[in-house]
Each structure stands twice: as C-alpha cells, then as structure tokens.
N, C-alpha and C positions, 0 to 999 in steps of 0.2 A: 532452381526453379524451372519447371518444364514449360516450354513455350510451344504451343501446338499450331500457331499461325505461321504462314509461309515467311521465311526469312530470305532476303535477296542478297546475292553476292554481286558487288559492283563489277567484278570481272566479267559477269555474264550480261551486264547491261550496256556495255560499250562506253567509249569516252564521252560522247555527246550527252547521254542521259546522266552519266556520273557528274559531269560539270553542272547540269541543271539541278541535280540533287544538292550539290555544294552551294549553288546560288540560292536555293530555297532556304538552306540553313543561314545564309547571310541575311536574307530578308527577315527570318524569324528572330534573329538577335538585334536587328538594326534599330527598331523603334526604341527599345529600352536602352540600348547602348548609347545612342546619341542624346537621349533625354538627360542623362547624368551631366554631360558637359553643358547642356542648355541651362540646367538648374544651378550649376556651380560657377559657370563662366569660364571653364576650361576649354581649350580649343577642340572643336569637333574632329577635325582631320587628324590631330595628334591622338585623340581617343581611339579612332578607328585603326590607326597604325599600330598602336600598342595592344589593342584587342587581338589583332591578327598575329603580331609577334609573340604576345603572351600565350596564345593558343598553341602556336608551334613549339614554344619552349616547354609548355606543359606536356605535349605529346612526346617530346624528346626525353623528358625526365621520367615519364611513366611508360617507357619502352614502346610507345605507339599503340598501347592496348586499350585505352579508355576513350570511347567516342564522346568527347566533351568539347564544348566551345566556351571560351572565357570572354565575357563581356563586362561592361561597367557595373560596379557594385553600388547598390542604393544604400547599403548599411552605413556608409560614411557621409551621407548627406548632412546629418546632424553635426558631424565634426567640421565639415566645410562651412556650414552656416555659422558655427561658433567662432572659427578661426578666420575665415575669409568671406564674410557675408557680402552679397552683391551690393553695389552702390545704390543710392536712392533712385537713380534713373534706370536701374536694372543692368548697368554695365558691370563687367568683371572687376573684382577687387585685385588688380594686378600686383599690388604691393604685398598682399598677404597670401595669395594663392601658392607661391613657392614654399612658404612655411607650412601650409596645410599639406602640400605634397610631401614635405619632409616628415610630417607626422604619419602620413599613410605609408611611407617607406618603412618607418619603424614598426608600424602595425604588421607589415609584410614579414618583418624579421621574427615576429611572434609565431607566425606559421612555421618558420624554420626551427625555432626552439621546440615547439610542440612536436614537430616531425622527428627531431632528434630524440626527444624523450620517449615517444611512442616506439621508435626503433630500438631504444635501449631497454625500456621497462615494460613495453606492451601497452595497448590502448586502454585497457580497463583500469589500470592503476592511475593513469594520468587523468582520464576523462571524468573520474568521480569528483574532481574539483570544479568541474564546469557542467553541473546537471541542468536539466530543463527548467528547474525552479529558479535558476539564476538567469540563464540565457533568454527564456521566454519573456519575462517581464522587461528585460532590457530591450528586446525587439518591440514590444508593445509601446514602450516609452519613446522609442525613435519616431514612430508614426505620429504619436500624440504631440510631440514637440514640434514636428514639422507642419502639423495641420493648420496653424494660423497663417503660414506662408501661402498655402494653397488658396485660402479664402481671400487673402490680399491680392493675389494674382487674378483670381476670378473676378474680383470687383472692378478690374479695368474694363471689362466688357462681358457682362453676365450672359447675354445670348450666345456669344461664341464659346464661352466656357461650358455652358450647358450642352451645346451641340457636341463638343468633344466628349463630355461625360456620358451622355446618352449613347453615343456611337460605341464607346468602349464597352458599356454594359450590354448593349444589344448583341454585338458580335461575340462577346465572351459567353453569353448565355445561349443565343440562338444561331451563332455562326456555324458554318460547316467547312471541313477541310482546312485549308490554309487560313481562311478568314478567322477561324477560332484560335489559331495559333498566334496571330499577330493583331489582336484587337487594339492595342495601344498605337501601333503604327497606323491602323485604319482610322482611329480617333483623331490623330494628328492630321491626316490627309483630309478627312471630311471637314473638320473644323477650319483647317487652313484654306480650303476651297471656299467655305462660307465667308471667311474673313476677306478673301480676295474680292468676292462679289460685293461685300459691304464697303470696300475701299480702305480696309485697315492694313493692307500690306503694300509695301513699297519695294519695287525692284530696281530703284535708282542705284546705279553703280555696278549692276551685274555685268554689263558689257565691258567694264574695265577689269573684271576679275579674270585672271589667267585660267586657261583650260587645264593646264598641268602645272604642278608645283609641289615642292616638298613641304610637309607639315611643319608648323612652327615648333621649335624646341625651347623649353624653359627649364633650366636646371633647378632642382629643389634646393631649399634652404632649411636650416634647422633652428628651432626655437623650443626651449624646454617646455613652455606652456602649451604650445601646439602639439608637441609629442605626447604629453600627459593627457591632453584632451582627446586625442584621436586614437592612440594606441590601444586603449581598452576595448574599442569597438571591434577589434579583431576577435574577441571572445565570441561575439554573436556570429560573425561571418564564418568562423571555423566550424561552429555547430551547423550552420547552413551548408557548408561544404560537405560535411559528413552526410547530411540528409540528401544532398544532390548526388553524391557518389552512390549512395544506396539506391536512389531512384533510378539512376542509369543502370545499375546492376539488376534491379527488379525488371526493368524494361528488356534488357538483353539476355537475362538468364545467367549472368555471371557475377561472381562475388569479387568485385574490384577492391574491396577493403582487405581481402586476403591476398589477392594477386592482381596487379603489381604491388599492392600494399597501401594502406592508408598513409603511411609515412611518405611514400612517393607522391601521392596525389596532393597532400598538404604542401610538400616541398615545391611541386610544380606551380600550385596556386600562389604560394607565398612569393616565390621568386618572380613570377609574372607580375604580381602587384608591385614588388620592389622596382622592377624594370620600368614599369609604366610611371610610377610616381617620380622616379629619379629624373625623368625627362618631361614632366609636366602633364601627365595624363592621369585619369582617375584609377582607383584600385580595380583589379579584375576579380571576377568570381565565375564559377561554373554556372551555366545558364539552363534553367528549367524549360525555357521556350524550345531549345534545341532537343531536349529530352522528349518533349511532346512530338516533335517532328520525327524522332526515331521511332516512337510508338506508332505514328501515323503511316510511315513509309515502310517499316520493317527492314530498313537498310541500316545495319549496325556497324558497318565498316568505318573505323576511325579515319580512313583516308578522305572520306567525304567532309569531315570536319576540317581537315587540313586544307582542302580545296576552298572551303568557306573562309578560312583565315587568309588565304591568298587574295580572295576577292575583297576582303576588308582592307587589306594593305593597298590594293589597287585604287579603291575608292578614296582612300586617305590622300591620294596624290591628285585628286580632282577638286581644286578650290571652289569651283562653281557649286558643287554639292554642299559644301560647308556654308556658302553664301545663302543658298536657298533655305537651309535649315535654320540659320541664324535670323532669318526674316520672319520666322514663325511668331505670331503675336503672343504677348504675355498671357492673355486670357486663355489661349489654347493650352498653354503649359499649366495654367491654373486648373482648367477642367480635367486634364490628365492627372495632375497631382492630387486633385480632390479625392479621387478614388484610390489612387496609388498609395498615398500616405495612410489612408484608412486601412488598406489591405496589408500594409506593412505591419500595423498593429494586429490585424486579424491573423497574420502568419504567426505572430508571437503567441496569440491565444491558441492557435492550432498546435503549436509546439508544446504547449503545456497540456492540452487535452490529449493529444495522441500519445504522449509519454505518461499519461495517467498520474499526473502530479496530484497528490492527495492533500487538498486544502482543509481537510478536517484535522490535520496535524498542525499544531501551533508553530513548529519551526518553519514549515513551508509558508504559512500565512505571514509570519514575521519577515521572512526574507523577501517575499514579493512586495509586501507593504513598504519596507524600507527602500527597496529599489525604485518603486514608482514615485514615492514622495520625494526622494532625493533627486531623481531625474527631473520631475516636473517643478518641484519647489525651488531648487537651486537654479534651474534654467530661467525661471521667472525673474530672478534677481541678477541674472548675468553670471552665475557661478560664484566661485570664491577665489580670492587671490591672497597670497602670502609670500614672504620673502625668506629665502634660505641662502646664507653665505653671499648676500648682496644680489642674488638673482630673484626676480619676481616670477612666481609660478601661479598660473591661473588654471583652475579646474572647472570644466563645464559641468552641467548637471548630469550629463551622460557618463562622464568620467568618474564623478563622485559615486553615482549609482552602481557602476560596474565594480569599482573597488570595494564598496560597502557590501555588495552582494556576494562577492567571492570570499571576503574575509568572514562575514557572518556565517556563510554556509560551511566554511572550514572550522569555525569555532564551535558552533552549536552542535550538540550531540544528535545522533540519529540519522546521519547521512547514509541512506540505504541504496543510493543510486548505483546501478551496475550498467556500464556501457555495453550495449548489445553488438558485439563484433560481427555477428552474422545477421545483421538487421535486414528486413525486407520492407519495402515501401509501397504504399497504395498508388503511387504515381498519379496523384490528382492533377489533372490537366488544367484546372482553373487557375493555377499559379502562372501568370503571364508576365511576371517581372521578377527581378532578383534583388535581394537585399545586398 
C-alpha cells in the first residue's frame, strides 16, 4: 500500500520528542487497559505491569518489526463474569479470580496451537474453521450478555453515569487530535470530577498509600469448569488479533501477516496473555487506540511502543495511581460500560458486514441463530453443569455457543470462507476499545 503522507523517523526527532511520543501511546491505551481490572476486580497495578511486559515480549517474538501495544482484552469480560462475578458490594471475588485467570491462561495456549498450525499448514487451511459467521455472532453475544451489568451499575447514580456516557460520545464524534483517541479516558475524568463535586468520592486513606511499591501478584489456579467456560473465547480474540495486525499494516503500508508472519504475532499475543494470567492480570490484546495514534502522528517506529511499555511498567509501581483509579464511582463505570458493551456487539455486527456474510444462505442463518440463542438462552439459566468421571463441569452460555458454532460450521455443507492472507483494512478510528 502506497502512503503519500510524510512518515517521521524517531532518530530525527531527538530523545525528548521520542519520549513524549511514547508517553502519548501510554495515555492512548491507559483508559481501556485500567477499565478491565475495574470491571473484573483484578489489581490495576498488576494489569499495567503485565501490559508493559507483554508488549515487550510481543516485540521480542515479532523481531521488533510490528508497532503494536498490548493492553487489556475486553473479550474475556463475559468469562470473568461467569467464573468470578463481583461480590454484592462490588468488591473483587478473590476466591474465584485465580481460577478465572487459569482459564485465561489456557485461552492463551489456544493462540500457541493456532500459531503452530498456521506455521505448519498455512493460514487459509486453518482459518476456514473460524469464519466470520461464527466469530461475529459470538462477539455480538458477548456485548448483549454484559449489557444488564452496565444498567445495574448506572442505576447507582444515573446523573454521573449519563455524564460519563455523553462525554465519551461527544469526544468520539466531535473530538480532535488526542481527544478523539482517548474518549473513554476523558469520559472517566469528566464523570469522576462531577462525582467529586457531588461528594460521591472519598479519598480517605490515600495518605497512607505508599508512593512506590511492587504490584500484587496472585498465582493462577486451574478448574476444569473455568477452563471450558473461558477457553473458547480465544476464538473471538484471535479473529480480532488478525484484524488488528491487518489494520496496523494498512496504516504503515507493510504486510505484517507475511513478515514477520501471522504465526509470530499470534505467538507473541498468546504468550503475553499466558504471562499476564499466570500472575493475576487480565488477558492482553493488540490495541486499536495505538493504531489510531500511529495514523495521527505518522511515526511508525516500533521503538515508540516499547517506550510506552516502559512507562506502563513504571506507573504500575506507583500505588497512589491505583488508589485513585479504585475510587472511581460504580456509576462512572456504568456509564462507560453502557456504550462499551453495546459497541462490543456492534463490532460483531461490523465483523459480519465487512466480511460480506450472506444471510440469504440457510447454513449461515442457522449457525448465527444457534450461536445467539445458545449464548443468551443458556446464560439466562446460569449455563449447564454435568459430571464426568466424578468431576463437575459447568459450561457458560458463551462456551456452549462457541462450541456449537464451530461444530455446526464444520458439519454443514457449503463452507466457502477463504481467509484473505493479504487483507487490507479501512482503519476505522471509531474503535476506541478492544475486545
């Protein structure tokens, strides 16, 4: 792809401007990255630490060629909600979170398996089992399942929630420059300020919080039900990964699927997720926010992303930052989630539309229908449980839907999907969060 706009080399910008560019990427990913631990109860500082470490690991495994930042993935929120839902008072479910992390770790292993298969057999032969008619409805279902949680959080203080929602929409549509890149962060800041003025925020105890300190580490645990519930979600996130890598390539004018190769980028993303989950942080994923910054600045040097990763690691060692974030009102999170969860479903619709899924074909209609009904229907009754060899296995609605979609797609005749290995992307900058 020809790019006729000026492209800047960081070597000509100097150390000071390069550091500022790296810090800008840190701010771009910050809002969405810290939102995931807020919604799940995982430690914020640990999340920032492993976002930084995961990004550096990704760059190592992709030969330092791909300008990507890895932040918290939203695709696993449904899995966390099923395995380790927040307590009634909104506090973390510390007993079950390690098991949820174990499930996410196993989901990361799915990336490694797909990476090895693509390396051995080529992308087109493997990806035909995961077409958009399967992954699109799964993504749609994730947002719909999470929607009631957003309403519940908003109900704690609707004025604050509405302020957050309106701010996000305003900057996403009418924002300019960096304001358009970080509308979620701005929504949190504006709503948080309003909550302070309303007296809904308490800073009691901030003086006792250390200025510097190591992030808390919680080792993952394994449970077969948690693994089966969360592991299938990797199918959606892997499809998202492929789209992200294509978007970065379209922005920079390089085909990263060919070089360093899709198998390497999947390997880097998967191992970063495994590393994070093993020590109590959420799954990682490549961030579209940072791709938007690439398009805005025309600075494509991957070293800028590595600088952003170092900033994230430094922030993780400042406990006062985590204290302030944890004091954000539930209603603010509800207002952000109100649009975020809906947009997750919208991305699923976009996945189906952009890949021209033909719903005049009965097989496609059947697959999508089965996925949506399984996801929403079984979720409404708490999933299903059964016993095998004395072990009780529980499947969430999302897990059932994913398995049914893959199996039915493989069994029904007429699978004509061909994975486009030299895909181009329209780089839609409205996507200000990641699944």
